[in-house]
N, C-alpha and C positions, 0 to 999 in steps of 0.2 A: 633460120639464119641466112642472111644474104652476104655476098662478097664484100659489099661496102660497109657492112657492120663489123667486120673483123678489125680488131685493134690489138696491138701488143700488150702483154700483161703490164699493168702499171708498175713502174720502177725497173723494168727489164731493159729499157733503152735510155741511155744518158746522152745529153747533148755534149758534143766535143768542146774542149776548152778553146776559146778564141784568143789567140796570142797577139800581143802587140796592138791592143786597141785602147791605149791610154792608161795612165797610172791608176785610175779609179777602178779599173777592171780587176786589179790584183795581179795581172800578168801583162802589164804594159811595158814600154821601153825595151828592156833586155829580154822580154818574153820568158822569164824564169830561168835564163841561162847564165846569169851573173855577168861580170864584166870581163871581156876579152878572154884570151886563152884558147887552147885547141878545142875544148869541148863547146865553146861558144860559137865557133865558126861553122859555116855551112859545110856539111860533109865531114865535120871534125869528129874526133874520137879515135880510139885505138882498137886494134883487132882483138879477138878473143885470145886470151893467153898472154898478151903483151904485159910485161912487167917493168915498163919504164926504161928499157935498155938493158936491164939485168937479164942474164940468161934465164929464160923461162923454165919452170919446173919440169915441163914435158921434155926438155932437152937436157936437164941436169940429171934426171933419173936414168939408170941403165936400161937398155932394151932387154926384154926377158923372153927367151925361147923363140920358137917360130912355129908356123902352122904349115904342116905338110899338105899341099893341095892334092897329092896323089894317094893319100891314105884311104884305105877301104874301111867302110863302116858296115860290119856284118850284124845281122840279127842272130843272136846266139841262142841255142837250145841245148839243154843238158840231157844226158841219157835217161836220168830218172823221170824226166817229163815224158819222153817217148815210151818208157816202160808203162807209165800210167795210162796213156791215151790211145795206144795202138794194140791191135790183135797180132798174134803170131803170123809170120809170113806176109804181113801187109806191106804195101809199097808206100813209103813216105816221101812226098814231093813238096817243093815250095808252094805249088799251086794248091795242093790239098790243105797244107797248113794255113794258107791265107783264106781259103774257102770256109774252113771249119772255125776260123776266128782265133786260132792259136797264136798267130802273129798278126800285128797290125799292118806292118810294112816290110817288104823284103829288103829294102835299101840296096846295098851292093851285093847282097847274097845272104844265104843261110850258112851259119857255121855250127857244127855239132861239137860240143865239148864233152869230156869224159866224166863229169860228176855223176855219181850214182851207179847202180848196177843194172845190167840188162840181162834178163833171163830167157828172153824169147828171140827167135830169129826175125830180123826185119830187113827189108830192102830199102836202104836210105839213099835218096838222091839229094845232094846238097852241093854248095859251092866250095866249102872247105871243111876239113875235119882235123881235130887235134890227134896227136899220135895215140894218146891213151884211149880216145873214143874209138879209133880204128881197131885197136887191140881188143877192146871189150865187145865191139860189134861182131868181129870175126870169131871171137871165142864163143859167143852165143850162137854161132851158126848163121849169122846174118851176112849181108853183102852191102858194100858201099859203091856208089857211083858219083864221081866228081863231075859236076855239070860244067 
């Protein structure tokens, strides 16, 4: 196969319509735009959402809520998960969790929640802890460190 032999697939390329080339062409005279009016003019037409002067729907509907740009998005882990995956007295850090594949992304930090029971002491380093998680970790003889 040579470069000059390459051709587009038959039917994949259509010729563009030639407007204003006589009435026999089917798109002569007004070029398919009808007679006069805003849409027949050069650059004519209305913007997206325009409803002929009526207040558009995006302005009639009330605004709903807002987005807090300062919100922190934590990667959350429960105590029952830590109970399954770690040995007694092991140090749990965000880097270790990421390396072992237990979390995909650290985001704004790791938060430990108190769902489940913890029976072994662990040294947990994270960015945030719930009150219940702190109580359960310390009751099991573990230690927490806020990063």
